[in-house]
ZAGUDREN-662708 format. One record per residue: residue number from 1; residue in one letter; x, y, z of N, C-alpha, C in turn. Coordinates in steps of 0.001 Angstrom, whole numbers, m for minus. Layout:
N
 num residuo  n.east n.north    n.up ca.east ca.north   ca.up  c.east c.north    c.up
 NUM       a       X       Y       Z       X        Y       Z       X       Y       Z
...
This chain:
196
 num residuo  n.east n.north    n.up ca.east ca.north   ca.up  c.east c.north    c.up
   1       x   81079   65825   64084   79771    65851   63083   79762   64730   62680
   2       x   78263   64550   62305   78124    62921   62457   77961   62942   60768
   3       x   78247   61615   60325   77971    61762   58588   76533   61719   58686
   4       x   76585   62206   57216   75099    62341   56395   74279   60871   56520
   5       x   72812   60791   56678   72534    59924   56454   72204   58786   55219
   6       x   72472   57958   54846   72416    57471   53490   71360   57577   52587
   7       x   71607   58222   51414   70326    58143   50198   69529   56787   50060
   8       x   68933   57017   49250   68046    55173   49317   69034   54651   48081
   9       x   69940   54822   47004   70543    54635   46065   71806   53816   47016
  10       x   72194   54405   48097   73388    54201   49070   72698   52863   50003
  11       x   71355   52905   50672   70662    51831   50991   70983   50768   50375
  12       x   70120   51057   48964   69886    49728   47976   71527   49099   48478
  13       x   72847   49935   47749   74032    49204   47969   74425   48547   49284
  14       x   73986   49040   50125   74060    47949   51688   73595   47002   51699
  15       x   72400   47040   51213   71239    45919   51203   71907   44860   50416
  16       x   72796   45334   48877   73196    44315   48230   74289   43533   49241
  17       x   75227   44676   49751   76784    43697   50723   75797   43165   51618
  18       x   74965   43436   52040   74164    42611   53151   73767   41362   52370
  19       x   73258   41236   51717   72755    39999   50397   73997   39505   50616
  20       x   75205   39510   50216   76680    39068   49849   76845   38469   51050
  21       x   77130   39298   51718   78211    39025   53286   76928   37825   53295
  22       x   75305   38062   54066   74611    37254   55080   74587   35834   53952
  23       x   74251   36406   52442   74248    35075   51608   75644   33735   52089
  24       x   77020   34822   51966   77999    33684   52599   77981   33094   53849
  25       x   77466   34126   54837   77208    33378   56145   76143   31967   56227
  26       x   74825   31975   55014   74352    31470   54642   74632   30062   54341
  27       x   75295   30189   53577   76056    29149   52706   76744   28114   53666
  28       x   77608   28882   54381   78463    28441   55691   77288   27539   56593
  29       x   76829   27970   56712   75535    27511   58062   74958   25929   56897
  30       x   74879   26203   55623   74204    25029   54811   74904   23922   54957
  31       x   76387   23905   55033   77564    23079   55060   77257   22489   56615
  32       x   77429   23401   57890   77397    22743   58735   76269   22058   58838
  33       x   75185   22306   58570   73721    21471   59146   73558   20325   58086
  34       x   74158   20725   57046   73762    19740   55974   72691   19433   54769
  35       x   72499   21114   54976   70986    20599   54361   70897   22224   53745
  36       x   69889   22678   52775   69559    24472   52205   69268   25246   53570
  37       x   70021   26624   53426   69310    27420   54106   69220   28594   53147
  38       x   67644   29201   53534   66911    30470   52749   67245   31682   53439
  39       x   67619   32592   53106   67857    34171   53043   66677   34814   52748
  40       x   66230   35752   53823   65171    36677   52929   65741   37685   52243
  41       x   65298   38790   51784   65386    40090   51474   66039   40942   52327
  42       x   67739   41306   52912   68230    41901   53863   67723   43334   53976
  43       x   67194   43744   55136   66679    45007   55540   68004   45745   56082
  44       x   67857   47061   55516   68782    47841   56361   67926   49198   56998
  45       x   68588   49138   58210   67918    50746   58757   69165   51203   59608
  46       x   68449   52717   59646   69488    53484   60473   69017   53976   61656
  47       x   69456   53358   62624   68483    53561   64064   69562   53482   65091
  48       x   69210   53502   66379   69392    53534   67665   69218   52476   68567
  49       x   69992   52846   70007   69744    51872   70707   68377   51661   71529
  50       x   67526   52957   71080   66401    52892   71695   65463   51819   70759
  51       x   65050   52255   69748   64123    52113   68659   64659   50950   67731
  52       x   65907   50956   67228   66537    49691   66800   65974   48027   67188
  53       x   66238   47645   68816   65892    46435   68875   64384   46235   68450
  54       x   63599   46842   68860   62062    46373   68409   61976   46119   66710
  55       x   62611   46403   66287   62860    46730   64915   62738   45173   64204
  56       x   63914   44684   65289   64396    43160   64783   64088   42065   65008
  57       x   63519   42024   66514   63545    41107   67200   62581   41154   68405
  58       x   62163   40444   68884   60866    40392   69411   61472   39835   71345
  59       x   60763   39627   72161   61386    39671   73205   61413   38366   73817
  60       x   60684   36948   72967   61037    35535   73238   62564   35128   73357
  61       x   62397   34041   74613   63959    33634   74765   64823   33112   73655
  62       x   65990   33827   73675   66843    33429   72260   68170   33376   72975
  63       x   68938   32938   71849   69993    33224   72393   70721   33967   71033
  64       x   71953   34913   71646   72845    35692   70448   74238   35821   70906
  65       x   74818   35444   69712   76254    35145   69841   76468   36943   69021
  66       x   77659   37540   69500   78152    38752   68836   79641   38557   69003
  67       x   79859   39284   67679   81373    39184   67290   81712   40846   67040
  68       x   82817   41157   67257   83271    42392   66574   83664   42607   65248
  69       x   84418   43409   64848   85018    43566   63418   86214   44010   63837
  70       x   87256   43712   62851   88504    44290   63052   89012   44401   61266
  71       x   89324   45646   60990   89854    45914   59647   89292   47351   59087
  72       x   88538   47151   57756   88230    48749   57503   86756   48766   57709
  73       x   85993   48030   58448   84724    48107   58866   84835   48579   60903
  74       x   84076   49058   61235   83719    49235   62567   82166   48647   63030
  75       x   82334   48140   64025   80685    47542   64172   80657   46491   64577
  76       x   79540   45644   64658   79472    43862   65344   78567   43399   64053
  77       x   79048   42325   64453   77727    40972   64015   77231   40006   65104
  78       x   76067   39816   65070   75067    39372   65553   74222   38286   65128
  79       x   74693   36892   65560   73762    35794   64988   72349   35612   66411
  80       x   71465   35679   66091   70334    35659   66962   69454   34718   66648
  81       x   69310   33902   67117   68036    32413   67212   67211   32237   68439
  82       x   65887   31979   67908   64910    31656   69074   65836   30628   69952
  83       x   65426   29978   71312   66062    29032   72113   66058   27661   71152
  84       x   64628   27737   70853   64531    25939   70223   65308   25600   69161
  85       x   65441   27364   68277   66554    26682   66966   68061   26592   67285
  86       x   68427   27429   68418   69902    27071   69035   70069   26114   69516
  87       x   68980   25486   70364   68924    23931   70802   69019   23152   69275
  88       x   68480   23266   68395   68703    22438   67525   69908   22419   66450
  89       x   70760   23775   66706   71615    23920   65823   72778   23394   66697
  90       x   72923   23782   67935   74034    22838   68778   73958   21184   68637
  91       x   72327   20970   68738   72319    19276   68313   72876   18501   67109
  92       x   72524   19521   66018   73253    18954   64836   74669   19125   64788
  93       x   75530   20396   65467   76693    20067   65238   77415   19369   66252
  94       x   76519   18926   67202   77256    17992   68008   77058   16339   67619
  95       x   75959   16542   66193   75791    14826   65398   75087   14427   66567
  96       x   74237   14929   67543   73375    14165   68706   74143   13857   69899
  97       x   75247   13667   69711   76075    13031   71146   75858   13919   72144
  98       x   75421   13212   73258   75592    14181   74287   76694   14786   74618
  99       x   76516   16335   75183   77647    17274   75620   76955   18078   77111
 100       x   77843   18806   77317   77838    19576   78756   77210   21240   77926
 101       x   76805   21831   79149   76241    23130   78920   77704   24003   77974
 102       x   78427   23572   78666   79664    24329   77943   80068   24163   76759
 103       x   80128   22549   76334   79988    22387   74959   79260   22555   74136
 104       x   78130   22582   74477   77162    23191   73610   77154   24829   73291
 105       x   77456   25362   74239   77986    26941   73847   79042   27040   73310
 106       x   80097   25930   73546   81238    26538   72472   81154   26161   71002
 107       x   80534   24937   70781   79760    24748   69450   78765   25790   68413
 108       x   78337   26388   69414   77442    27287   68897   78137   29043   68444
 109       x   78820   29058   69689   80138    30255   69278   80672   29992   68341
 110       x   81379   28435   67909   82020    28646   66634   81529   28208   65502
 111       x   79799   27702   65440   79648    28141   64302   79164   29358   64010
 112       x   78925   30418   64939   79103    31977   64457   79780   32360   64214
 113       x   81102   32234   64492   82725    32284   64119   82812   32423   63097
 114       x   82060   30518   62241   82457    30505   61034   81568   31523   60133
 115       x   80304   31322   60458   79237    32227   59670   79753   33779   59386
 116       x   80181   34151   60716   80381    35683   60450   81962   35914   59631
 117       x   82816   34799   59920   83584    34963   58958   83605   34970   57118
 118       x   82550   33890   56980   82166    33938   55620   81662   35246   55330
 119       x   80700   35789   55656   80525    36791   56143   81211   38313   55527
 120       x   82162   38216   56593   83241    39398   56145   83972   39403   55437
 121       x   84503   37986   55001   85697    37418   53869   84763   37847   52773
 122       x   83467   37830   52186   82737    38051   50783   82688   39555   50925
 123       x   82359   40305   51867   82875    41735   52289   83853   42046   51508
 124       x   84643   41614   52104   85895    41809   51877   86483   41854   50606
 125       x   86153   40903   49612   86812    40266   48407   85876   41543   48002
 126       x   84671   42323   48132   84093    42778   47738   84755   44445   47150
 127       x   85026   44458   48658   85689    46122   49044   87415   46168   48597
 128       x   88230   44830   49028   89512    44796   49102   90109   44891   50512
 129       x   89043   44839   51152   89595    44769   52973   89650   43575   53647
 130       x   90373   43579   54829   90755    42397   55423   89885   42498   56554
 131       x   89098   41689   56543   87843    41741   57222   88068   40979   58138
 132       x   88078   40878   59655   88022    39564   60486   86807   39858   61691
 133       x   86266   38899   62290   85583    38935   63114   86491   38599   64387
 134       x   85856   39236   65762   86665    39353   66952   86537   37922   67548
 135       x   86677   37600   68891   86004    36381   70138   84385   36615   69862
 136       x   83853   35630   69721   82339    35901   69904   82096   35565   71077
 137       x   81037   36442   72069   80339    36496   72803   78916   35955   73076
 138       x   78626   34816   73601   77383    34229   73683   76570   34820   74687
 139       x   75162   35067   74691   74429    35376   75680   72992   34903   75355
 140       x   72302   34333   76431   70768    33749   76212   70165   34769   77073
 141       x   68651   34731   76519   67834    35287   76898   67463   35979   76150
 142       x   66270   37150   76342   65982    38518   75384   66745   38662   74095
 143       x   66342   38880   73185   68002    39019   72248   67274   41384   72110
 144       x   66438   41828   72539   66527    43216   72164   67836   43585   73249
 145       x   67844   43214   74128   69106    43758   75191   70210   43555   75044
 146       x   70285   42798   74004   71772    42685   73403   71718   43496   72306
 147       x   70687   43629   71537   71255    44158   70299   71241   46023   70588
 148       x   70512   46232   72001   70475    47337   72224   71909   47842   73026
 149       x   72567   46889   73375   73769    46794   73782   74851   46825   72662
 150       x   74896   46408   71855   75537    46482   70316   75223   47855   69766
 151       x   74047   48096   69541   73659    49512   68990   74242   50722   69964
 152       x   73930   50496   71156   74898    51748   72084   76307   51648   72003
 153       x   76850   50415   71791   78167    50065   71923   79163   50617   70587
 154       x   78350   50425   69379   78861    50608   68179   78801   51928   67651
 155       x   77508   52993   68086   77156    53984   67704   76424   54624   68766
 156       x   76964   55827   69726   75923    56627   70545   74972   57192   69798
 157       x   74483   57337   68338   73546    57946   67974   73430   56921   66997
 158       x   72282   57168   65846   71975    56270   64926   72977   55467   64276
 159       x   72707   54200   64492   74209    52993   63419   73321   52881   62216
 160       x   74261   51873   61273   73357    51567   60251   73342   49599   60528
 161       x   71925   49596   60859   72161    47639   60907   71404   47611   59425
 162       x   72140   46016   59114   71994    45214   58190   71652   43881   58704
 163       x   70767   43486   58363   69766    42120   58980   69203   41340   57772
 164       x   69190   40078   57734   68603    39318   57073   68014   38268   57720
 165       x   66975   37628   57991   66798    36472   58006   67072   34898   57704
 166       x   67213   33809   58067   67393    32702   57657   66821   31611   57929
 167       x   66489   30723   57163   65436    29623   57656   66122   27886   57096
 168       x   66267   27419   57973   66865    26098   57192   65407   25166   57105
 169       x   65047   24723   55935   63789    23494   56072   63994   22378   56558
 170       x   65433   21997   56580   65685    20274   57029   66893   20283   56487
 171       x   67577   18972   56745   67136    18313   58205   66817   18752   59399
 172       x   67859   19863   59690   67898    20325   60905   66869   21864   60755
 173       x   65664   21904   60996   64400    22969   61038   65121   24027   61849
 174       x   65426   24990   61680   65938    25920   62741   65756   27293   61539
 175       x   66030   28537   62282   65592    29761   61554   66147   30650   62677
 176       x   66586   32173   62021   67267    33211   63283   67247   34377   62112
 177       x   68383   35529   62388   68682    36453   61726   70616   36395   61921
 178       x   70798   37326   60914   72258    37986   60793   71911   39304   60952
 179       x   72848   40190   61980   72673    41154   61767   74066   42096   61484
 180       x   74786   42704   60580   75776    43737   60820   75338   44977   61550
 181       x   75458   45243   62308   75713    46871   63071   76883   47197   62334
 182       x   76811   48935   61535   77770    49343   61651   77881   50889   62010
 183       x   78920   51150   62323   79174    52755   63089   78785   53392   61481
 184       x   78111   54661   61372   77541    55569   60497   79086   55761   59605
 185       x   79946   56077   60273   80794    56663   59405   82020   55243   58546
 186       x   81536   54203   59338   82052    52917   58701   81004   52516   57854
 187       x   80097   52661   57576   79399    52492   56590   79324   53576   55531
 188       x   79700   54765   55998   79784    55886   54538   81337   55492   53942
 189       x   82302   54973   54457   83406    54613   54079   83335   53680   53185
 190       x   82379   52462   53812   82085    51010   52905   81501   51624   51445
 191       x   80640   52514   51459   79761    53022   50322   80976   53874   49417
 192       x   82243   54884   50066   83041    55130   49068   84010   54148   48850
 193       x   84007   53186   49186   84899    51934   48808   84332   51145   47307
 194       x   82732   51605   47555   82193    50820   46638   81387   51751   45059
 195       x   82314   53002   45527   82115    54039   44422   80750   55417   44592
 196       x   80124   55273   45635   78879    55829   45974   78731   56862   47035
């Protein structure tokens, strides 16, 4: 039997968890690019692999890095960026030095790992759980198929998606999204851990 859908109060609590986790991820990105990174108010949706991708991404060329989670939560993290923003981040990480495509992808995957680690560490401090990301998987192309795959892998029915958009005005202008995709049972365990 599937866990019940979160109440409005529980969705607010999940939004705050996303704000804390993604806020730490944005701070980690700010340190990497050497500038300010702004974060939107996070969205929380209960959605599935069919409907969910259209809510969070368009079909423009993009780069998505997916990382699984180990510890008290079951799900995945996704860092999604338009292709031009991902290229700007790669160049910033490599300090403008020439690099092969493999080196650029490695730099971007490592940046996603740093963001995911910061996000999960913050949520771990909040809950008392030890949470770690898995090895990053990078994919280029439209983001919607990546999100559909993540949602389908994490939860056969509706899962809980926590999403926040980020933007860096400079010195390296870029933007994208951080998404935490949780099994509904895992989201319920997180809420119980928070006393809700």
